[in-house]
C-alpha positions as CSV (number, residue, x, y, z in Angstrom):
1,M,0.0,-0.1,0.0
2,R,1.0,3.5,-0.5
3,L,2.6,5.5,2.3
4,D,0.0,8.4,1.9
5,K,-3.1,6.0,1.9
6,Y,-1.8,4.0,4.8
7,L,-1.3,7.2,6.7
8,K,-5.0,8.3,6.1
9,V,-6.4,4.7,6.5
10,T,-4.7,4.5,10.0
11,R,-5.8,8.3,10.6
12,L,-2.4,9.0,11.6
13,I,-2.7,12.0,9.2
14,K,-6.4,13.1,8.7
15,R,-6.2,13.7,4.8
16,R,-4.4,12.1,2.2
17,T,-3.5,15.2,0.5
18,V,-2.0,16.4,4.0
19,A,-0.1,13.3,4.1
20,N,1.3,13.6,0.4
21,E,2.6,17.1,1.5
22,A,4.1,15.9,4.5
23,C,6.1,13.4,2.5
24,D,7.1,15.9,-0.1
25,A,8.2,18.1,2.8
26,G,10.6,15.4,3.9
27,R,8.9,14.9,7.4
28,V,8.1,11.2,7.0
29,T,10.6,8.6,7.0
30,I,10.3,4.5,6.7
31,N,13.2,2.8,8.6
32,G,15.2,5.9,8.8
33,R,15.1,7.1,5.2
34,P,13.1,10.0,3.8
35,A,10.0,8.4,1.9
36,K,8.1,9.7,-0.9
37,A,4.2,9.5,-0.8
38,S,4.4,6.5,-3.2
39,A,6.7,4.5,-1.1
40,E,5.2,0.9,-0.5
41,V,4.4,0.2,3.3
42,K,5.0,-3.5,4.5
43,V,4.5,-5.2,7.8
44,G,7.4,-4.5,10.0
45,D,8.3,-1.0,8.7
46,K,9.0,1.6,11.2
47,I,7.4,5.0,10.2
48,T,8.3,8.5,11.9
49,I,6.2,11.5,11.1
50,G,7.4,15.0,12.1
51,F,4.7,17.1,13.5
52,G,6.0,20.6,14.4
53,N,8.6,20.0,17.2
54,K,7.6,16.4,18.1
55,D,8.2,13.1,16.3
56,V,5.7,10.3,16.2
57,S,7.1,6.7,15.4
58,V,4.9,3.6,14.9
59,E,5.8,0.1,13.7
60,V,3.5,-1.2,11.0
61,L,1.5,-4.5,12.5
62,D,-0.9,-4.9,9.5
63,V,-1.8,-3.5,6.2
64,Q,-5.6,-3.0,5.2
65,E,-7.2,-1.2,2.5
66,T,-10.3,-0.1,4.5
67,I,-11.0,-0.6,8.3
68,H,-13.4,0.6,10.9
69,K,-12.4,3.5,13.2
70,E,-12.6,1.4,16.2
71,D,-10.2,-1.2,14.8
72,V,-7.4,1.2,13.6
73,S,-5.2,0.5,16.6
74,Q,-4.6,-3.1,15.4
75,L,-2.6,-1.7,12.4
76,Y,0.2,-0.1,14.2
77,R,2.1,0.1,17.4
78,Y,3.7,3.3,18.9
79,I,7.3,3.0,19.6
C-alpha cells in the first residue's frame, strides 16, 4: 500500500493530501530514510512523522485497504 494512503487509513494524518505534502516536505521517514508518498508500506516497517517540534514513531503491524475507526489501533503500534 502507498505510504500516503496508509497514513490516511490509519488516521495518523487526517487527509491524504496532507500526508502527501508531509512526504514531499521530507517530514516522513520509513526505516530511517526519507520516503515519498508513493513508497510501499510493508508489515514490520518503522514510520516516523515529524509534527512541528515532536516526532511520532510507529511500527506497522498490518496493512488493510479499509478498516473501521474502532479497529485502527490493530494496524500499528507506537514506539
